[in-house]
N, C-alpha and C positions, 0 to 999 in steps of 0.2 A: 297093420300095413305101414311101412315107412312113408314119410311125406315125399312128394315129388319135388325135390330141391330145384330141378331145372325149371319147373313151372313157377316156383316162388321167385327165382331169379329173373325169369323172362317176362312174367306178367306185369302189366301196368299196375302200379300200386299208388295209394294215397296215404297221407298222414291224416288221421282222423281229427286231431286237435293239436294246436300249438302249445307246447309246454315250456317251462323255464329251464335254464341250465342249472345244474347242481355243482357246487364247489366241493371237491374231495381232495384233501391235502392241498397241493398247489396246481391241481388240474381241474378242468371243467368237463362235465359229462352231460350229454343230452340224449335221452332215450325216448323213443316213441314206438307204440304199436303201429302196425300197418294194415291197411285194408286192401283186399283184392275184390273187385266187383261189388264194392260197398259192404263187404263183410270183413270184420276184423279176424285175422288169421291167428289163432292161438300160437304163441311162440315165435311168430315172425316179428322182427323189430329192426329199427334203425338206431344205431349207436353212433353218436358223434363225440369226439374228444378234442380238446384244445388245451394249451398251457396257459394258466391264469396270467402270467406275467410276460407272455410272448405274443403280442398282437400280430395278426396277419401272417402267422407261420405255424407249422406243426399242427395243422387241423386234419382230422381224419373222420371220414364217414364210412360206416360199414353196415351192410345188410347181413343180418344174422337170423338163424333159426335155432330156437331153444326147445328141444323136444321135452315131453313130460318126464321121460327118463333118458339118461345118457348125457353125453357131452354136447354142449352148444356147437353149432356148425356155422363157420364164417362162409358167406357166399360170394360177396363182392366188396371190395374196399377201394376208396379213392383217398389219396393223401396229397394235401396241398402244402408245399414248402416244408417237407420233412427235415428234421434235424439230423437224421442219420442217413447214410447212403443205403441203397438197395442193390443187391446182386442176385441174379437168378441162378447163379452157379452155372452148371452146364445143362440147364433146362429152358424150356420155353422157346419163343421165336429166335431163330438163328442170330439175327442182328443184335439181340440183347443178352446173349449167353456170355458169361465170363466178363461182363462189363458192369462196372459200378456206376450208378447214377444217383443223383441227389435232388432231382427236380420233381415237380408234380408228376404223379404217376397213378395208375389204376391196376388193381389186381382183379381181372375179369373172371367171371365164372367159367367161361369157355376155356380159358387158358389153364385153369386149375381143376377142371372136371376130368376124372379118369373114367371115360365112358365104358370101357371094356368091363370095369368092375362096378359100375353104377355108384361111384363114390368120389369125394373130393380127393385130390392128390395128397394133401397134408392138412394139418389142423390150422395152419397159419397163412394160407394162400401164398405159397412160396414164389409163384411166378407173377411178375408185374411188367408193365411196359410204360415208359415215360410218355407223357402227353404234353400238349402245349402248356407252357408256364403261363400263369395268369397273375393279375395284380390286385384282385379284390375278392373278398368273401362272397359277394353276390355272383361273381363269375365262377367261383368254386361250386356254389349251389347249382348253377346252370350245368356244370359238368356232372355233378351228382344226379341231377334230374335225368340226364341222358344215360349215364353209366349204370345207375342203380334202378332206373326206370320207375322213378317216383315222380308222378305228375305234378304235385304241388310242393315240390322241394323248397320252393322259395319261402314257405312259412316257417322254416327252421330259423329261429331268431339268431341275431348276431351274438357271438359269445361275449359275456360281460368281462372283457379283458381289463386288467389293472396293471398297466406298465409300471415298471420300477425305474427310479432314477439311479443313474450310475454314480 
């Protein structure tokens, strides 16, 4: 039986233990399993990414489900100060169709869930809405706590950025 992705997205979740960021090429990656009701759910994880040399921008937090077989499924994503603009094309909320935006935004489960077919609309969460721009990593974690429904989101450590001199 396939997992109930809606339950995974909506349920209050916790990060069981704080881990360190990994440096991969010039990027930073932070992965954590997630618990629901005190039980670690196999395949459910939080992925965060950042650019090693770009402090306080281009940070992403994504709720994902990796089934034992088949493709991983992205459920919810928040992006803080992205480098590239986003465009919903002609989908999603009317006020954000065909408009490009480059500010902090969230790809909500509800906007990307195709209920009639019990599946996500696409593999990359194509619909997003801009949200209030923020000025700190801690405020981004507050947004992630709300949007990804992860109660102890604040234990995600600050990325170990290494700014470069121009």
